[in-house]
Structures are given as structure tokens and as C-alpha cells.
Residue frames as qw, qx, qy, qz and C-alpha x, y, z in Angstrom:
[[0.644, -0.259, -0.550, 0.465, -119.55, -126.85, -73.03],
 [0.194, -0.825, -0.014, -0.530, -120.25, -124.32, -70.31],
 [0.549, -0.015, -0.598, 0.583, -118.16, -123.77, -67.19],
 [0.382, -0.833, -0.177, -0.359, -119.49, -122.30, -63.94],
 [0.570, 0.093, -0.467, 0.670, -117.01, -120.87, -61.51],
 [0.385, -0.863, -0.323, -0.041, -117.85, -119.21, -58.18],
 [0.378, 0.460, -0.280, 0.753, -115.79, -116.19, -57.19],
 [0.488, -0.573, -0.563, 0.340, -115.73, -115.53, -53.45],
 [0.210, -0.832, -0.092, 0.504, -114.29, -112.03, -53.76],
 [0.366, 0.891, -0.174, -0.205, -112.48, -109.55, -56.01],
 [0.247, -0.613, 0.728, 0.182, -109.20, -111.46, -55.63],
 [0.635, 0.149, 0.756, 0.051, -110.78, -114.56, -57.19],
 [0.548, 0.792, 0.242, -0.117, -111.97, -112.49, -60.15],
 [0.098, 0.875, -0.441, -0.172, -108.51, -111.01, -60.67],
 [0.452, -0.363, 0.806, 0.118, -106.91, -114.45, -60.37],
 [0.687, 0.425, 0.589, -0.010, -109.27, -115.90, -63.00],
 [0.421, 0.898, -0.029, -0.123, -108.46, -113.03, -65.37],
 [0.104, -0.765, 0.620, 0.136, -104.73, -113.52, -64.82],
 [0.606, -0.091, 0.787, 0.068, -105.02, -117.28, -65.39],
 [0.654, 0.646, 0.393, -0.024, -106.86, -116.69, -68.67],
 [0.200, 0.928, -0.278, -0.147, -104.22, -114.13, -69.67],
 [0.437, -0.530, 0.706, 0.174, -101.50, -116.75, -69.13],
 [0.567, 0.195, 0.769, 0.221, -103.00, -118.69, -72.07],
 [0.325, 0.762, 0.075, -0.555, -103.58, -115.62, -74.28],
 [0.579, 0.147, 0.596, 0.536, -103.15, -115.61, -78.05],
 [0.026, -0.142, 0.274, 0.951, -103.27, -113.06, -80.85],
 [0.382, -0.160, -0.431, -0.801, -106.73, -111.77, -81.73],
 [0.198, -0.289, -0.886, 0.305, -108.29, -113.22, -78.57],
 [0.317, -0.415, -0.220, -0.824, -111.85, -111.98, -78.02],
 [0.188, -0.261, -0.829, 0.457, -113.44, -111.97, -74.54],
 [0.287, -0.483, -0.366, -0.742, -117.08, -110.92, -74.26],
 [0.133, -0.119, -0.731, 0.659, -118.24, -109.86, -70.79],
 [0.389, -0.484, -0.419, -0.663, -121.88, -109.59, -69.77],
 [0.423, -0.394, -0.698, 0.422, -123.45, -108.90, -66.40],
 [0.137, -0.912, -0.361, -0.136, -125.35, -106.22, -64.60],
 [0.104, 0.827, -0.241, 0.497, -123.79, -103.00, -63.39],
 [0.381, -0.672, 0.512, -0.375, -121.24, -103.65, -60.63],
 [0.990, -0.052, 0.021, -0.128, -120.86, -107.35, -61.40],
 [0.650, -0.532, 0.430, 0.331, -117.10, -107.18, -62.02],
 [0.754, 0.598, 0.193, 0.192, -116.62, -106.70, -65.76],
 [0.235, 0.894, -0.273, 0.268, -114.11, -103.87, -65.40],
 [0.573, -0.636, 0.507, -0.094, -112.43, -105.58, -62.44],
 [0.904, 0.117, 0.381, 0.155, -111.88, -108.66, -64.62],
 [0.585, 0.756, 0.009, 0.293, -110.37, -106.42, -67.32],
 [0.177, -0.889, 0.380, -0.186, -108.05, -104.79, -64.74],
 [0.768, -0.378, 0.515, 0.034, -106.74, -108.20, -63.69],
 [0.832, 0.407, 0.292, 0.240, -106.17, -109.23, -67.30],
 [0.323, 0.900, -0.113, 0.270, -104.41, -105.93, -68.07],
 [0.440, -0.776, 0.446, -0.074, -102.13, -106.23, -65.03],
 [0.844, -0.122, 0.497, 0.161, -101.06, -109.68, -66.20],
 [0.680, 0.642, 0.188, 0.302, -100.29, -108.21, -69.64],
 [0.584, -0.153, -0.070, 0.794, -97.92, -105.80, -67.91],
 [0.047, 0.693, 0.298, 0.655, -100.12, -102.76, -68.45],
 [0.342, -0.163, -0.495, 0.782, -99.43, -100.12, -65.81],
 [0.197, -0.292, -0.185, -0.917, -102.23, -97.70, -66.77],
 [0.334, 0.146, 0.658, -0.659, -105.27, -97.32, -64.55],
 [0.084, -0.223, -0.847, -0.474, -107.99, -99.36, -66.25],
 [0.332, 0.295, 0.439, -0.781, -111.40, -97.73, -66.18],
 [0.492, 0.490, 0.720, 0.023, -114.56, -98.56, -68.08],
 [0.165, -0.074, 0.386, 0.905, -114.53, -96.80, -71.47],
 [0.236, 0.605, 0.711, -0.271, -118.22, -95.94, -71.12],
 [0.246, 0.853, 0.128, -0.441, -118.02, -92.58, -72.90],
 [0.063, 0.648, -0.589, -0.478, -115.07, -93.21, -75.23],
 [0.918, 0.226, -0.063, -0.321, -116.38, -96.71, -76.20],
 [0.933, 0.171, -0.158, 0.273, -112.84, -98.06, -76.88],
 [0.276, -0.879, 0.387, 0.037, -109.61, -97.63, -74.92],
 [0.854, 0.379, -0.305, 0.183, -106.30, -98.97, -76.20],
 [0.544, -0.758, 0.360, 0.001, -103.50, -100.05, -73.87],
 [0.619, 0.566, -0.539, 0.069, -99.98, -101.21, -74.66],
 [0.679, -0.518, 0.498, -0.149, -98.50, -104.18, -72.84],
 [0.473, -0.222, 0.818, 0.240, -97.09, -107.57, -73.73],
 [0.201, 0.420, 0.734, 0.494, -99.92, -107.52, -76.31],
 [0.186, -0.179, -0.054, -0.965, -102.17, -104.57, -77.08],
 [0.042, 0.424, 0.848, -0.315, -105.42, -104.57, -75.15],
 [0.196, -0.256, -0.352, -0.879, -108.54, -103.12, -76.75],
 [0.016, -0.326, -0.796, 0.509, -111.06, -102.55, -73.97],
 [0.194, -0.288, -0.455, -0.820, -114.57, -101.75, -75.14],
 [0.170, 0.358, 0.713, -0.578, -117.76, -100.76, -73.36],
 [0.035, -0.186, -0.649, -0.737, -120.55, -100.90, -75.93],
 [0.002, -0.524, -0.760, 0.385, -123.47, -100.23, -73.56],
 [0.117, 0.610, 0.134, -0.772, -124.04, -96.66, -74.74],
 [0.058, 0.167, -0.683, -0.709, -124.18, -97.74, -78.40],
 [0.616, 0.233, 0.449, -0.603, -127.54, -99.39, -77.74],
 [0.752, 0.244, 0.608, 0.077, -126.79, -101.89, -80.51],
 [0.522, 0.850, 0.070, 0.016, -125.90, -99.25, -83.16],
 [0.707, -0.402, 0.285, 0.507, -122.26, -99.82, -84.07],
 [0.566, 0.707, 0.232, 0.354, -122.25, -97.75, -87.27],
 [0.167, 0.900, -0.180, 0.360, -119.19, -95.53, -87.45],
 [0.597, -0.708, 0.364, -0.095, -117.37, -97.27, -84.60],
 [0.619, 0.542, -0.567, -0.036, -115.55, -99.98, -86.65],
 [0.690, -0.492, 0.469, -0.248, -115.46, -102.49, -83.80],
 [0.976, 0.177, 0.130, 0.008, -114.82, -105.41, -86.14],
 [0.529, 0.727, -0.354, 0.257, -111.45, -104.00, -87.24],
 [0.305, -0.680, 0.575, -0.337, -110.12, -104.60, -83.71],
 [0.949, -0.104, 0.230, -0.188, -110.81, -108.36, -83.95],
 [0.909, 0.272, 0.063, 0.310, -107.77, -108.83, -86.20],
 [0.102, 0.939, -0.242, 0.220, -105.36, -106.13, -84.95],
 [0.665, 0.307, -0.582, 0.354, -103.13, -108.70, -83.24],
 [0.098, -0.370, 0.573, -0.725, -104.02, -107.89, -79.64],
 [0.117, -0.339, -0.905, 0.230, -106.66, -108.93, -77.12],
 [0.286, -0.365, -0.237, -0.854, -110.19, -107.50, -77.27],
 [0.106, -0.324, -0.831, 0.440, -112.33, -107.37, -74.14],
 [0.220, -0.363, -0.382, -0.821, -115.90, -106.18, -74.71],
 [0.102, 0.212, 0.713, -0.660, -118.17, -105.16, -71.84],
 [0.526, 0.446, 0.342, -0.638, -121.92, -105.48, -72.49],
 [0.058, -0.239, 0.800, 0.548, -121.14, -107.65, -75.54],
 [0.283, 0.422, 0.858, -0.076, -124.72, -108.99, -75.68],
 [0.264, 0.759, 0.232, -0.549, -125.82, -105.63, -77.06],
 [0.329, 0.675, -0.455, -0.478, -123.80, -106.19, -80.27],
 [0.746, -0.062, 0.662, -0.031, -124.33, -109.95, -80.76],
 [0.749, 0.620, 0.218, -0.077, -124.81, -109.54, -84.52],
 [0.452, 0.815, -0.343, 0.119, -121.21, -108.39, -85.07],
 [0.558, -0.601, 0.570, -0.049, -119.39, -110.63, -82.60],
 [0.355, 0.444, -0.786, -0.244, -117.03, -113.16, -84.17],
 [0.882, -0.129, -0.357, -0.281, -118.13, -116.81, -84.12],
 [0.779, -0.055, -0.461, 0.421, -114.98, -117.79, -82.22],
 [0.095, -0.648, 0.251, -0.713, -114.75, -116.06, -78.86],
 [0.344, -0.174, -0.808, 0.445, -114.97, -116.52, -75.09],
 [0.368, -0.618, -0.254, -0.647, -118.26, -115.45, -73.51],
 [0.308, -0.101, -0.725, 0.607, -118.33, -114.72, -69.78],
 [0.393, -0.646, -0.335, -0.563, -121.64, -113.98, -68.08],
 [0.220, 0.124, -0.655, 0.712, -121.28, -112.71, -64.52],
 [0.503, -0.607, -0.495, -0.365, -124.12, -113.23, -62.05],
 [0.082, -0.488, 0.484, -0.722, -124.15, -111.41, -58.71],
 [0.558, -0.321, -0.763, 0.060, -124.89, -113.68, -55.74],
 [0.425, -0.819, -0.313, 0.224, -124.27, -111.17, -52.96],
 [0.080, -0.970, 0.147, 0.178, -122.02, -108.23, -52.13],
 [0.237, -0.666, 0.657, 0.261, -118.84, -110.25, -52.79],
 [0.544, -0.014, 0.826, 0.147, -119.76, -113.51, -54.50],
 [0.512, 0.519, -0.266, -0.631, -120.21, -113.92, -58.23],
 [0.781, 0.106, 0.607, 0.102, -120.83, -116.84, -60.55],
 [0.160, 0.580, -0.511, -0.614, -118.94, -116.70, -63.83],
 [0.816, 0.315, 0.476, -0.087, -120.60, -118.71, -66.59],
 [0.066, -0.625, 0.567, 0.533, -117.90, -119.20, -69.20],
 [0.816, 0.404, 0.403, -0.093, -118.74, -120.45, -72.68],
 [0.261, -0.462, 0.577, 0.621, -116.00, -121.04, -75.27],
 [0.729, 0.611, 0.203, -0.231, -116.83, -120.81, -78.98],
 [0.587, 0.710, -0.387, 0.025, -114.17, -122.42, -81.17],
 [0.912, 0.005, -0.327, 0.247, -111.31, -124.85, -80.64],
 [0.379, 0.415, -0.383, 0.734, -108.77, -122.31, -79.32],
 [0.385, -0.485, 0.214, -0.755, -111.23, -121.12, -76.70],
 [0.929, -0.249, -0.176, -0.210, -112.18, -124.67, -75.71],
 [0.785, 0.150, -0.381, 0.465, -108.48, -125.47, -75.23],
 [0.042, 0.511, -0.303, 0.803, -108.06, -122.27, -73.23],
 [0.680, -0.453, 0.075, -0.572, -110.86, -123.31, -70.86],
 [0.961, -0.085, -0.260, 0.049, -109.48, -126.83, -70.51],
 [0.593, 0.322, -0.387, 0.629, -106.07, -125.43, -69.61],
 [0.013, -0.395, 0.314, -0.863, -107.31, -122.88, -67.06],
 [0.618, -0.331, 0.087, -0.708, -110.60, -124.08, -65.55]]
């Protein structure tokens, strides 16, 4: 099952992230894909705010992984610069650390993504509008989508 949701502006993106956060669970994995400026980091900011994280959320482009403490730990990853080579980064260990993992540019590391996850592909329509194509993999993620979308 695939869900398509149109976001009219940044507020819609933040609201979607906060709605998904309201149904969070331990070891939740969200994989974000979309071109530069599509709203991946904005989505993560909305999710983090709902988790009660007060830190300024920025894309971890150069550090690869940023960890934030909130209601649950948030592990925010930007794997673009890895160019598919994840050796030495130990990304998989974060999948079971008991927090939420959000991965930007997740398509570049498809071979190490868990089977159960939430994939979100963001397509730019114009300056403000985006289409979010949301695909759940696994029962928990299907239930999450049914509850929120």
C-alpha cells in the first residue's frame, strides 16, 4: 500500500511529521528521500519538536549522524556523503537502540535498511507544494499509516 499526500506549505509538512510522531514506537525507522530542498530536514524538525527536543535541528551532512534527547532519543542521519559506503559508520546499530531513526537520502544505503520501515519520498511540485509518497513496510508501519493518514 502506498499513500500520496499533498503538502501545501511547510506547516503541512511539520503537521504530518508531528502526527506520525504521535504514533511513534521504539526502534522506529523513517527513510526520507527527495531532491535537495524538498523538505527532508524540515520533516525531521517537526518530528523532533513533537518529541520535545529543543535543539536546533540541522542536516547532519558532515557528521553523518546527530543524536538528540527527547521523549525518545532521535538519531538523525544524512547518508548522502557516504555515497553508499557505510563501512566504519555502524548505522545498523542505531536500528535497535530504542529510539527513532530518521535517515535522509536513505536510497543510497538500500542494502542495509531494515525490512520493516517507513519510506517517504518527497516530490517537489513548486516553491511550496510537495507530494509525499509514503510506503509502509511491516505491520507496525501499516498500522501507523492507517492511524495517521
